[in-house]
Every structure is written in structure tokens, then in C-alpha cells.
C-alpha positions as CSV (number, residue, x, y, z in Angstrom):
1,X,12.3,-18.8,18.5
2,X,11.5,-19.3,14.9
3,X,8.9,-21.6,13.4
4,X,8.3,-22.6,9.8
5,X,5.0,-22.4,7.9
6,X,4.2,-23.5,4.4
7,X,2.0,-21.0,2.5
8,X,0.6,-20.4,-0.9
9,X,0.8,-16.9,-2.3
10,X,-1.4,-15.8,-5.2
11,X,-1.8,-19.4,-6.3
12,X,1.5,-19.5,-8.2
13,X,4.2,-19.7,-5.6
14,X,4.6,-22.1,-2.6
15,X,7.3,-21.5,-0.1
16,X,8.6,-22.1,3.3
17,X,8.4,-19.1,5.5
18,X,10.6,-18.8,8.6
19,X,9.0,-16.5,11.2
20,X,11.3,-13.8,12.4
21,X,9.5,-13.6,15.7
22,X,8.3,-15.9,18.5
23,X,4.8,-17.0,17.3
24,X,3.7,-18.1,20.8
25,X,4.4,-14.7,22.2
26,X,3.4,-12.5,19.2
27,X,0.1,-14.3,18.4
28,X,-1.6,-11.9,20.7
29,X,0.0,-8.9,18.9
30,X,-2.8,-6.7,17.4
31,X,-1.0,-6.5,14.0
32,X,0.3,-10.1,13.9
33,X,-0.2,-10.3,10.1
34,X,2.4,-7.6,9.6
35,X,5.3,-9.3,11.5
36,X,8.3,-10.2,9.3
37,X,9.1,-13.6,7.8
38,X,12.1,-14.9,5.9
39,X,11.2,-16.8,2.7
40,X,14.1,-18.9,1.5
41,X,12.3,-20.9,-1.2
42,X,9.6,-19.0,-3.0
43,X,10.4,-17.9,-6.5
44,X,8.2,-15.8,-8.7
45,X,8.0,-15.7,-12.5
46,X,9.6,-12.5,-14.1
47,X,7.2,-9.6,-14.5
48,X,5.5,-9.7,-17.8
49,X,4.5,-6.7,-19.9
50,X,1.0,-5.4,-19.1
51,X,-1.4,-2.7,-20.2
52,X,-1.4,0.3,-17.9
53,X,-4.1,2.8,-17.4
54,X,-3.0,6.0,-15.7
55,X,-5.9,6.7,-13.3
56,X,-4.8,10.4,-13.1
57,X,-5.8,10.9,-16.7
58,X,-9.5,10.4,-15.7
59,X,-9.2,12.9,-12.8
60,X,-10.7,16.4,-12.5
61,X,-7.7,18.7,-12.5
62,X,-9.2,20.8,-9.7
63,X,-9.4,17.7,-7.5
64,X,-12.7,18.8,-6.1
65,X,-13.8,15.4,-4.9
66,X,-10.5,14.6,-3.1
67,X,-9.8,18.0,-1.7
68,X,-13.4,19.0,-1.0
69,X,-14.0,22.3,0.7
70,X,-17.0,20.5,2.4
71,X,-14.6,18.5,4.6
72,X,-13.9,20.8,7.6
73,X,-11.2,18.3,8.8
74,X,-9.1,18.6,5.7
75,X,-5.8,20.4,6.0
76,X,-3.5,20.5,2.9
77,X,0.0,22.0,3.1
78,X,2.6,22.2,0.4
79,X,6.0,21.1,1.8
80,X,7.9,23.0,-0.9
81,X,6.6,25.1,-3.8
82,X,7.4,22.4,-6.3
83,X,7.4,19.0,-4.5
84,X,5.7,17.4,-1.6
85,X,2.2,17.9,0.0
86,X,1.0,16.9,3.4
87,X,-2.7,16.1,3.9
88,X,-4.5,15.6,7.2
89,X,-8.2,14.8,7.8
90,X,-8.6,12.4,4.8
91,X,-8.8,8.6,5.1
92,X,-7.3,6.8,2.1
93,X,-9.2,3.7,2.9
94,X,-12.5,5.5,2.5
95,X,-11.9,7.0,-1.0
96,X,-14.2,6.3,-3.9
97,X,-12.9,5.8,-7.4
98,X,-13.3,9.5,-8.4
99,X,-11.2,10.5,-5.4
100,X,-8.6,7.7,-6.2
101,X,-8.2,9.1,-9.7
102,X,-7.6,12.6,-8.3
103,X,-5.1,11.1,-5.8
104,X,-3.2,9.6,-8.7
105,X,-3.1,13.0,-10.4
106,X,-2.0,14.8,-7.2
107,X,0.8,12.3,-6.7
108,X,1.9,12.7,-10.3
109,X,2.0,16.5,-9.9
110,X,3.6,16.7,-6.5
111,X,5.9,13.7,-6.4
112,X,5.5,13.1,-2.7
113,X,2.2,13.2,-0.8
114,X,2.1,12.4,2.9
115,X,-1.2,11.4,4.6
116,X,-1.3,11.7,8.4
117,X,-3.5,9.7,10.8
118,X,-4.4,6.8,8.5
119,X,-6.3,3.7,9.5
120,X,-4.5,1.4,7.0
121,X,-2.9,-0.8,9.6
122,X,-6.4,-1.5,11.0
123,X,-8.1,-2.5,7.7
124,X,-5.9,-5.5,7.1
125,X,-3.7,-6.7,4.2
126,X,-6.6,-7.8,2.0
127,X,-8.2,-4.3,1.9
128,X,-4.8,-2.7,1.5
129,X,-4.1,-4.9,-1.5
130,X,-7.5,-4.1,-3.0
131,X,-6.8,-0.4,-2.6
132,X,-3.4,-0.7,-4.3
133,X,-4.7,-2.9,-7.1
134,X,-7.0,-0.1,-8.2
135,X,-3.9,1.7,-9.5
136,X,-2.5,-1.2,-11.5
137,X,-1.1,-4.7,-11.4
138,X,0.8,-5.7,-8.3
139,X,4.1,-7.5,-8.1
140,X,6.4,-8.7,-5.4
141,X,9.4,-6.6,-4.4
142,X,12.4,-8.4,-2.8
143,X,12.5,-7.2,0.8
144,X,15.3,-9.2,2.4
145,X,18.3,-11.2,1.4
146,X,19.9,-14.1,3.2
147,X,23.6,-14.2,2.8
148,X,25.2,-17.6,2.9
């Protein structure tokens, strides 16, 4: 069932990934790039201190670009008076830098922001990474452990 592939990630780490699925069967799966793998060898250097720019500091407090009244599809609902907002009718993948700055401010203010009906699974890992990188440096989170 499992196969092994050798890959290079971000030019600094080479590892052996064991597929957690049957590659022959799942190759036709539309979201093949998101299927899980087990990496038993890759090691990353510890995270180093870095300069951080809070994108929300550059945002318009009214969030008029992100929550534009010109968008008839937009529905914004507060989940509670203090924390949590649900937004429908806005595609994160289509935001410009001004809207991303306002998004950073909204998340800082509300703590949890839920976006329904997103197309992120269809834009692919590269564009998702590009979107996330706008907000600051990325690093790898450990996502699974292999107990021996």
C-alpha cells in the first residue's frame, strides 16, 4: 500500500516520505497533493529570530476594502459580541494587499474569523503558501509522530 519518495523541501531538508495512501489508486484523486505522508527522516533547523511586520497596523480601521458595501454577496455575522466573526461571499484567494492588511486587523480584533465557501483547495499549495507568506515567515509544524 505505501510507497516511498525522496523529496527536497525549501532547499534545506531532504527526506524520505512514506505515502499514507495507495498511490496507484489515489493518483486520480482531484486533491492528490493534499494526501498525507509520513516523514521519518527530515529534520529542520530551529526557528531563528526574525523581523515581524504586523500587517494589521497598515490597515484602515473601518476595513472598507475588505468589508465593502459594494459587494452584494458579502454577509458578515458576529458569532458572539466579543469574539468570532463569520464571513460569506468573499474569496480569500482574490484579496489584494490592502484587503489582506484589513484581514490581519480583523483577525486581531475578533480572534476567530470563519470564511465559508472558499476556493483554497482548488488554487493549490503554491498559491496557498504565497498567500500565507504575505503575513510573515513560514515554518514547519510537526503534524504527526511515529512511536517506536
